[in-house]
N, CA, C and O atoms as a GROMACS GRO file, in nm:
protein
  420
    1MET      N    1   1.386  -1.852   1.783
    1MET     CA    2   1.394  -1.712   1.716
    1MET      C    3   1.256  -1.659   1.684
    1MET      O    4   1.181  -1.724   1.611
    2THR      N    5   1.221  -1.544   1.737
    2THR     CA    6   1.099  -1.477   1.700
    2THR      C    7   1.105  -1.385   1.586
    2THR      O    8   1.207  -1.321   1.561
    3SER      N    9   0.998  -1.377   1.519
    3SER     CA   10   1.001  -1.284   1.401
    3SER      C   11   0.952  -1.142   1.441
    3SER      O   12   0.898  -1.120   1.549
    4ASP      N   13   0.974  -1.044   1.346
    4ASP     CA   14   0.925  -0.910   1.376
    4ASP      C   15   0.775  -0.894   1.324
    4ASP      O   16   0.713  -0.790   1.347
    5PHE      N   17   0.730  -0.980   1.266
    5PHE     CA   18   0.588  -0.969   1.217
    5PHE      C   19   0.494  -0.987   1.345
    5PHE      O   20   0.511  -1.080   1.423
    6ASP      N   21   0.396  -0.896   1.361
    6ASP     CA   22   0.305  -0.881   1.468
    6ASP      C   23   0.171  -0.930   1.424
    6ASP      O   24   0.092  -0.855   1.367
    7MET      N   25   0.145  -1.062   1.454
    7MET     CA   26   0.028  -1.145   1.418
    7MET      C   27  -0.092  -1.090   1.484
    7MET      O   28  -0.197  -1.080   1.420
    8ALA      N   29  -0.084  -1.056   1.596
    8ALA     CA   30  -0.210  -0.983   1.674
    8ALA      C   31  -0.261  -0.867   1.594
    8ALA      O   32  -0.381  -0.858   1.568
    9LEU      N   33  -0.169  -0.774   1.554
    9LEU     CA   34  -0.196  -0.659   1.483
    9LEU      C   35  -0.252  -0.691   1.337
    9LEU      O   36  -0.333  -0.617   1.282
   10PHE      N   37  -0.204  -0.804   1.279
   10PHE     CA   38  -0.255  -0.850   1.146
   10PHE      C   39  -0.398  -0.898   1.153
   10PHE      O   40  -0.480  -0.880   1.063
   11LEU      N   41  -0.421  -0.960   1.266
   11LEU     CA   42  -0.556  -1.037   1.275
   11LEU      C   43  -0.660  -0.950   1.350
   11LEU      O   44  -0.775  -0.993   1.361
   12ARG      N   45  -0.628  -0.842   1.396
   12ARG     CA   46  -0.721  -0.755   1.487
   12ARG      C   47  -0.851  -0.716   1.402
   12ARG      O   48  -0.962  -0.727   1.453
   13PRO      N   49  -0.835  -0.674   1.284
   13PRO     CA   50  -0.974  -0.649   1.228
   13PRO      C   51  -1.066  -0.763   1.192
   13PRO      O   52  -1.180  -0.734   1.155
   14VAL      N   53  -1.030  -0.890   1.199
   14VAL     CA   54  -1.105  -0.986   1.175
   14VAL      C   55  -1.136  -1.074   1.301
   14VAL      O   56  -1.218  -1.166   1.291
   15LEU      N   57  -1.084  -1.052   1.400
   15LEU     CA   58  -1.089  -1.114   1.525
   15LEU      C   59  -1.236  -1.081   1.595
   15LEU      O   60  -1.272  -0.965   1.611
   16LYS      N   61  -1.304  -1.177   1.630
   16LYS     CA   62  -1.433  -1.144   1.716
   16LYS      C   63  -1.451  -1.258   1.813
   16LYS      O   64  -1.392  -1.365   1.801
   17GLY      N   65  -1.531  -1.230   1.904
   17GLY     CA   66  -1.570  -1.340   2.004
   17GLY      C   67  -1.509  -1.305   2.138
   17GLY      O   68  -1.476  -1.189   2.162
   18ALA      N   69  -1.495  -1.402   2.224
   18ALA     CA   70  -1.450  -1.392   2.358
   18ALA      C   71  -1.294  -1.367   2.363
   18ALA      O   72  -1.219  -1.407   2.274
   19HIS      N   73  -1.252  -1.298   2.474
   19HIS     CA   74  -1.098  -1.276   2.470
   19HIS      C   75  -1.025  -1.419   2.463
   19HIS      O   76  -0.922  -1.425   2.395
   20ALA      N   77  -1.064  -1.518   2.521
   20ALA     CA   78  -0.999  -1.649   2.524
   20ALA      C   79  -0.999  -1.692   2.381
   20ALA      O   80  -0.897  -1.746   2.339
   21THR      N   81  -1.097  -1.674   2.304
   21THR     CA   82  -1.106  -1.718   2.158
   21THR      C   83  -1.014  -1.638   2.080
   21THR      O   84  -0.947  -1.691   1.992
   22ARG      N   85  -1.006  -1.504   2.108
   22ARG     CA   86  -0.918  -1.411   2.030
   22ARG      C   87  -0.758  -1.456   2.052
   22ARG      O   88  -0.676  -1.461   1.961
   23GLN      N   89  -0.735  -1.482   2.174
   23GLN     CA   90  -0.597  -1.515   2.220
   23GLN      C   91  -0.557  -1.652   2.156
   23GLN      O   92  -0.441  -1.666   2.116
   24ARG      N   93  -0.645  -1.752   2.146
   24ARG     CA   94  -0.628  -1.884   2.087
   24ARG      C   95  -0.590  -1.857   1.925
   24ARG      O   96  -0.493  -1.911   1.870
   25HIS      N   97  -0.664  -1.782   1.871
   25HIS     CA   98  -0.641  -1.754   1.736
   25HIS      C   99  -0.513  -1.677   1.714
   25HIS      O  100  -0.453  -1.702   1.610
   26ILE      N  101  -0.462  -1.590   1.793
   26ILE     CA  102  -0.342  -1.531   1.779
   26ILE      C  103  -0.233  -1.620   1.810
   26ILE      O  104  -0.127  -1.616   1.747
   27ARG      N  105  -0.255  -1.702   1.905
   27ARG     CA  106  -0.132  -1.805   1.949
   27ARG      C  107  -0.128  -1.908   1.835
   27ARG      O  108  -0.015  -1.942   1.799
   28GLN      N  109  -0.229  -1.961   1.774
   28GLN     CA  110  -0.222  -2.052   1.677
   28GLN      C  111  -0.177  -1.994   1.555
   28GLN      O  112  -0.097  -2.066   1.495
   29ALA      N  113  -0.206  -1.883   1.501
   29ALA     CA  114  -0.164  -1.802   1.388
   29ALA      C  115  -0.019  -1.788   1.409
   29ALA      O  116   0.055  -1.817   1.315
   30GLY      N  117   0.032  -1.747   1.518
   30GLY     CA  118   0.184  -1.736   1.551
   30GLY      C  119   0.253  -1.871   1.533
   30GLY      O  120   0.363  -1.879   1.478
   31ARG      N  121   0.192  -1.968   1.576
   31ARG     CA  122   0.257  -2.102   1.560
   31ARG      C  123   0.258  -2.144   1.406
   31ARG      O  124   0.357  -2.195   1.352
   32MET      N  125   0.143  -2.119   1.345
   32MET     CA  126   0.153  -2.137   1.195
   32MET      C  127   0.262  -2.058   1.126
   32MET      O  128   0.338  -2.110   1.044
   33HIS      N  129   0.267  -1.942   1.160
   33HIS     CA  130   0.364  -1.849   1.109
   33HIS      C  131   0.503  -1.889   1.134
   33HIS      O  132   0.579  -1.891   1.037
   34GLU      N  133   0.547  -1.923   1.254
   34GLU     CA  134   0.672  -1.982   1.268
   34GLU      C  135   0.715  -2.111   1.206
   34GLU      O  136   0.831  -2.131   1.169
   35ALA      N  137   0.621  -2.196   1.195
   35ALA     CA  138   0.632  -2.320   1.143
   35ALA      C  139   0.672  -2.305   0.979
   35ALA      O  140   0.767  -2.360   0.924
   36ILE      N  141   0.574  -2.217   0.918
   36ILE     CA  142   0.592  -2.193   0.782
   36ILE      C  143   0.713  -2.119   0.759
   36ILE      O  144   0.789  -2.154   0.668
   37ARG      N  145   0.740  -2.016   0.836
   37ARG     CA  146   0.875  -1.939   0.821
   37ARG      C  147   0.994  -2.017   0.824
   37ARG      O  148   1.083  -1.998   0.742
   38GLU      N  149   1.004  -2.120   0.929
   38GLU     CA  150   1.117  -2.198   0.940
   38GLU      C  151   1.126  -2.292   0.819
   38GLU      O  152   1.235  -2.317   0.768
   39ARG      N  153   1.014  -2.344   0.773
   39ARG     CA  154   1.026  -2.452   0.668
   39ARG      C  155   1.043  -2.387   0.533
   39ARG      O  156   1.128  -2.429   0.454
   40TRP      N  157   0.963  -2.283   0.503
   40TRP     CA  158   0.967  -2.219   0.373
   40TRP      C  159   1.041  -2.087   0.356
   40TRP      O  160   1.076  -2.040   0.248
   41GLY      N  161   1.060  -2.035   0.472
   41GLY     CA  162   1.130  -1.898   0.455
   41GLY      C  163   1.034  -1.766   0.445
   41GLY      O  164   1.080  -1.652   0.440
   42CYS      N  165   0.901  -1.795   0.443
   42CYS     CA  166   0.801  -1.690   0.422
   42CYS      C  167   0.798  -1.605   0.532
   42CYS      O  168   0.761  -1.655   0.638
   43ALA      N  169   0.834  -1.469   0.531
   43ALA     CA  170   0.846  -1.391   0.644
   43ALA      C  171   0.705  -1.347   0.696
   43ALA      O  172   0.690  -1.339   0.818
   44THR      N  173   0.602  -1.318   0.615
   44THR     CA  174   0.470  -1.277   0.653
   44THR      C  175   0.358  -1.362   0.574
   44THR      O  176   0.380  -1.422   0.468
   45PRO      N  177   0.237  -1.358   0.642
   45PRO     CA  178   0.123  -1.430   0.562
   45PRO      C  179   0.104  -1.372   0.433
   45PRO      O  180   0.053  -1.443   0.346
   46TRP      N  181   0.138  -1.246   0.405
   46TRP     CA  182   0.126  -1.205   0.265
   46TRP      C  183   0.197  -1.289   0.159
   46TRP      O  184   0.156  -1.291   0.042
   47SER      N  185   0.296  -1.354   0.197
   47SER     CA  186   0.379  -1.426   0.101
   47SER      C  187   0.346  -1.583   0.100
   47SER      O  188   0.407  -1.664   0.030
   48TRP      N  189   0.245  -1.614   0.183
   48TRP     CA  190   0.206  -1.754   0.190
   48TRP      C  191   0.123  -1.788   0.065
   48TRP      O  192   0.047  -1.706   0.012
   49LYS      N  193   0.140  -1.912   0.021
   49LYS     CA  194   0.055  -1.968  -0.084
   49LYS      C  195  -0.014  -2.089  -0.031
   49LYS      O  196   0.008  -2.127   0.084
   50LYS      N  197  -0.099  -2.153  -0.114
   50LYS     CA  198  -0.189  -2.266  -0.069
   50LYS      C  199  -0.081  -2.376  -0.045
   50LYS      O  200  -0.110  -2.458   0.041
   51LYS      N  201   0.023  -2.388  -0.100
   51LYS     CA  202   0.115  -2.505  -0.079
   51LYS      C  203   0.166  -2.500   0.072
   51LYS      O  204   0.183  -2.602   0.138
   52HIS      N  205   0.188  -2.372   0.120
   52HIS     CA  206   0.237  -2.347   0.258
   52HIS      C  207   0.131  -2.404   0.360
   52HIS      O  208   0.162  -2.489   0.443
   53THR      N  209   0.011  -2.354   0.348
   53THR     CA  210  -0.092  -2.389   0.433
   53THR      C  211  -0.128  -2.527   0.430
   53THR      O  212  -0.161  -2.584   0.534
   54ARG      N  213  -0.123  -2.592   0.310
   54ARG     CA  214  -0.143  -2.735   0.288
   54ARG      C  215  -0.042  -2.813   0.370
   54ARG      O  216  -0.074  -2.902   0.449
   55TRP      N  217   0.087  -2.770   0.345
   55TRP     CA  218   0.190  -2.828   0.414
   55TRP      C  219   0.183  -2.834   0.566
   55TRP      O  220   0.208  -2.936   0.629
   56PHE      N  221   0.149  -2.723   0.619
   56PHE     CA  222   0.108  -2.703   0.763
   56PHE      C  223   0.012  -2.812   0.812
   56PHE      O  224   0.038  -2.882   0.910
   57PHE      N  225  -0.092  -2.824   0.745
   57PHE     CA  226  -0.190  -2.919   0.782
   57PHE      C  227  -0.169  -3.055   0.762
   57PHE      O  228  -0.206  -3.138   0.846
   58GLU      N  229  -0.102  -3.089   0.640
   58GLU     CA  230  -0.078  -3.222   0.621
   58GLU      C  231   0.044  -3.289   0.677
   58GLU      O  232   0.055  -3.412   0.685
   59HIS      N  233   0.141  -3.198   0.717
   59HIS     CA  234   0.264  -3.252   0.777
   59HIS      C  235   0.291  -3.201   0.911
   59HIS      O  236   0.325  -3.279   1.000
   60TYR      N  237   0.277  -3.068   0.935
   60TYR     CA  238   0.306  -3.030   1.077
   60TYR      C  239   0.203  -3.068   1.179
   60TYR      O  240   0.238  -3.080   1.296
   61LEU      N  241   0.070  -3.091   1.140
   61LEU     CA  242  -0.034  -3.125   1.225
   61LEU      C  243  -0.084  -3.267   1.201
   61LEU      O  244  -0.195  -3.304   1.240
   62ARG      N  245   0.006  -3.349   1.133
   62ARG     CA  246  -0.036  -3.484   1.101
   62ARG      C  247  -0.081  -3.577   1.217
   62ARG      O  248  -0.170  -3.662   1.205
   63TYR      N  249  -0.010  -3.550   1.336
   63TYR     CA  250  -0.030  -3.623   1.449
   63TYR      C  251  -0.125  -3.551   1.563
   63TYR      O  252  -0.132  -3.593   1.679
   64SER      N  253  -0.185  -3.456   1.521
   64SER     CA  254  -0.273  -3.372   1.620
   64SER      C  255  -0.412  -3.431   1.609
   64SER      O  256  -0.458  -3.486   1.509
   65ALA      N  257  -0.471  -3.412   1.720
   65ALA     CA  258  -0.609  -3.446   1.736
   65ALA      C  259  -0.707  -3.376   1.634
   65ALA      O  260  -0.682  -3.263   1.594
   66PRO      N  261  -0.813  -3.443   1.595
   66PRO     CA  262  -0.906  -3.380   1.496
   66PRO      C  263  -0.964  -3.239   1.540
   66PRO      O  264  -0.988  -3.152   1.456
   67ALA      N  265  -0.986  -3.223   1.675
   67ALA     CA  266  -1.032  -3.102   1.728
   67ALA      C  267  -0.914  -2.991   1.714
   67ALA      O  268  -0.947  -2.873   1.696
   68THR      N  269  -0.795  -3.023   1.720
   68THR     CA  270  -0.700  -2.938   1.706
   68THR      C  271  -0.679  -2.891   1.569
   68THR      O  272  -0.658  -2.772   1.547
   69VAL      N  273  -0.684  -2.981   1.471
   69VAL     CA  274  -0.686  -2.955   1.338
   69VAL      C  275  -0.809  -2.855   1.304
   69VAL      O  276  -0.794  -2.759   1.228
   70TYR      N  277  -0.911  -2.880   1.356
   70TYR     CA  278  -1.047  -2.799   1.339
   70TYR      C  279  -1.016  -2.654   1.371
   70TYR      O  280  -1.036  -2.560   1.293
   71TYR      N  281  -0.963  -2.644   1.494
   71TYR     CA  282  -0.925  -2.504   1.549
   71TYR      C  283  -0.836  -2.426   1.463
   71TYR      O  284  -0.849  -2.306   1.440
   72TYR      N  285  -0.740  -2.506   1.414
   72TYR     CA  286  -0.629  -2.437   1.321
   72TYR      C  287  -0.697  -2.407   1.192
   72TYR      O  288  -0.659  -2.306   1.132
   73GLU      N  289  -0.796  -2.482   1.140
   73GLU     CA  290  -0.868  -2.454   1.024
   73GLU      C  291  -0.946  -2.317   1.034
   73GLU      O  292  -0.953  -2.242   0.937
   74LEU      N  293  -1.004  -2.288   1.154
   74LEU     CA  294  -1.064  -2.178   1.186
   74LEU      C  295  -0.971  -2.053   1.174
   74LEU      O  296  -0.998  -1.952   1.110
   75THR      N  297  -0.856  -2.076   1.247
   75THR     CA  298  -0.766  -1.965   1.242
   75THR      C  299  -0.716  -1.933   1.101
   75THR      O  300  -0.700  -1.817   1.062
   76ALA      N  301  -0.692  -2.050   1.022
   76ALA     CA  302  -0.643  -2.024   0.881
   76ALA      C  303  -0.748  -1.943   0.802
   76ALA      O  304  -0.708  -1.857   0.723
   77GLY      N  305  -0.879  -1.965   0.818
   77GLY     CA  306  -0.983  -1.888   0.775
   77GLY      C  307  -0.990  -1.757   0.808
   77GLY      O  308  -1.032  -1.675   0.725
   78LEU      N  309  -0.949  -1.719   0.933
   78LEU     CA  310  -0.928  -1.567   0.962
   78LEU      C  311  -0.830  -1.525   0.886
   78LEU      O  312  -0.851  -1.425   0.818
   79ILE      N  313  -0.716  -1.582   0.880
   79ILE     CA  314  -0.604  -1.528   0.800
   79ILE      C  315  -0.634  -1.512   0.656
   79ILE      O  316  -0.591  -1.414   0.594
   80ARG      N  317  -0.709  -1.605   0.598
   80ARG     CA  318  -0.742  -1.603   0.463
   80ARG      C  319  -0.840  -1.478   0.437
   80ARG      O  320  -0.829  -1.407   0.338
   81ARG      N  321  -0.931  -1.460   0.533
   81ARG     CA  322  -1.034  -1.348   0.536
   81ARG      C  323  -0.961  -1.220   0.535
   81ARG      O  324  -0.989  -1.135   0.450
   82ARG      N  325  -0.861  -1.200   0.632
   82ARG     CA  326  -0.791  -1.072   0.644
   82ARG      C  327  -0.696  -1.051   0.513
   82ARG      O  328  -0.680  -0.937   0.470
   83ARG      N  329  -0.647  -1.141   0.463
   83ARG     CA  330  -0.558  -1.128   0.333
   83ARG      C  331  -0.664  -1.070   0.227
   83ARG      O  332  -0.636  -0.964   0.171
   84GLU      N  333  -0.782  -1.134   0.196
   84GLU     CA  334  -0.882  -1.100   0.105
   84GLU      C  335  -0.922  -0.960   0.141
   84GLU      O  336  -0.927  -0.880   0.047
   85SER      N  337  -0.950  -0.918   0.262
   85SER     CA  338  -0.992  -0.787   0.291
   85SER      C  339  -0.902  -0.668   0.240
   85SER      O  340  -0.940  -0.567   0.181
   86ILE      N  341  -0.781  -0.703   0.273
   86ILE     CA  342  -0.671  -0.604   0.221
   86ILE      C  343  -0.668  -0.601   0.087
   86ILE      O  344  -0.661  -0.490   0.035
   87LYS      N  345  -0.670  -0.711   0.007
   87LYS     CA  346  -0.665  -0.717  -0.140
   87LYS      C  347  -0.782  -0.631  -0.200
   87LYS      O  348  -0.762  -0.558  -0.297
   88LEU      N  349  -0.907  -0.642  -0.137
   88LEU     CA  350  -1.028  -0.567  -0.178
   88LEU      C  351  -1.000  -0.423  -0.155
   88LEU      O  352  -1.012  -0.344  -0.249
   89THR      N  353  -0.964  -0.386  -0.044
   89THR     CA  354  -0.924  -0.241  -0.009
   89THR      C  355  -0.836  -0.178  -0.100
   89THR      O  356  -0.864  -0.064  -0.139
   90VAL      N  357  -0.721  -0.242  -0.145
   90VAL     CA  358  -0.615  -0.207  -0.218
   90VAL      C  359  -0.666  -0.194  -0.364
   90VAL      O  360  -0.630  -0.095  -0.428
   91SER      N  361  -0.742  -0.280  -0.417
   91SER     CA  362  -0.812  -0.284  -0.544
   91SER      C  363  -0.911  -0.168  -0.561
   91SER      O  364  -0.916  -0.108  -0.668
   92SER      N  365  -0.995  -0.135  -0.451
   92SER     CA  366  -1.082  -0.035  -0.458
   92SER      C  367  -1.028   0.102  -0.457
   92SER      O  368  -1.085   0.196  -0.511
   93ILE      N  369  -0.908   0.112  -0.388
   93ILE     CA  370  -0.833   0.237  -0.387
   93ILE      C  371  -0.784   0.265  -0.523
   93ILE      O  372  -0.798   0.376  -0.574
   94TRP      N  373  -0.722   0.158  -0.586
   94TRP     CA  374  -0.663   0.164  -0.722
   94TRP      C  375  -0.782   0.213  -0.818
   94TRP      O  376  -0.770   0.305  -0.899
   95ILE      N  377  -0.889   0.144  -0.797
   95ILE     CA  378  -1.001   0.178  -0.910
   95ILE      C  379  -1.056   0.316  -0.878
   95ILE      O  380  -1.105   0.384  -0.969
   96SER      N  381  -1.051   0.357  -0.761
   96SER     CA  382  -1.099   0.505  -0.731
   96SER      C  383  -0.991   0.592  -0.800
   96SER      O  384  -1.028   0.677  -0.881
   97ALA      N  385  -0.862   0.576  -0.774
   97ALA     CA  386  -0.762   0.661  -0.820
   97ALA      C  387  -0.765   0.660  -0.976
   97ALA      O  388  -0.741   0.767  -1.032
   98HIS      N  389  -0.792   0.551  -1.050
   98HIS     CA  390  -0.799   0.537  -1.172
   98HIS      C  391  -0.910   0.618  -1.235
   98HIS      O  392  -0.891   0.690  -1.332
   99GLN      N  393  -1.030   0.604  -1.173
   99GLN     CA  394  -1.152   0.676  -1.221
   99GLN      C  395  -1.134   0.820  -1.208
   99GLN      O  396  -1.191   0.892  -1.289
  100ALA      N  397  -1.055   0.874  -1.110
  100ALA     CA  398  -1.026   1.004  -1.102
  100ALA      C  399  -0.944   1.057  -1.208
  100ALA      O  400  -0.971   1.165  -1.261
  101VAL      N  401  -0.833   0.980  -1.246
  101VAL     CA  402  -0.748   1.021  -1.349
  101VAL      C  403  -0.824   1.029  -1.486
  101VAL      O  404  -0.810   1.124  -1.562
  102VAL      N  405  -0.904   0.921  -1.511
  102VAL     CA  406  -0.989   0.907  -1.635
  102VAL      C  407  -1.094   1.033  -1.631
  102VAL      O  408  -1.121   1.091  -1.736
  103SER      N  409  -1.144   1.067  -1.526
  103SER     CA  410  -1.246   1.175  -1.528
  103SER      C  411  -1.182   1.301  -1.562
  103SER      O  412  -1.249   1.387  -1.618
  104ARG      N  413  -1.054   1.323  -1.532
  104ARG     CA  414  -0.994   1.448  -1.549
  104ARG      C  415  -0.960   1.459  -1.701
  104ARG      O  416  -0.944   1.571  -1.748
  105ASN      N  417  -0.947   1.358  -1.774
  105ASN     CA  418  -0.916   1.356  -1.916
  105ASN      C  419  -1.041   1.382  -1.993
  105ASN      O  420  -1.039   1.385  -2.116
   0.00000   0.00000   0.00000
């Protein structure tokens, strides 16, 4: 069963490098998403917590080669960076709106 969440669209702002590298990150992020969604019911990376990614690395990838785990760690870093960039954008918009309201008063 596939989900409606578009991981390629989610990661697009933080993906850099060769086409093959970008495709690998999208593919691995999709696998992470499916595994976490099936196990924990988290529909999007926005709802992931540390315990979800820790479970993925400690249990889902427990028999994988060290190189595979390393590449998944790189992908997890991109997901983390994307989530943080959105949080910063939302908080800066909120601060700007708050300052505009305060300056009117």
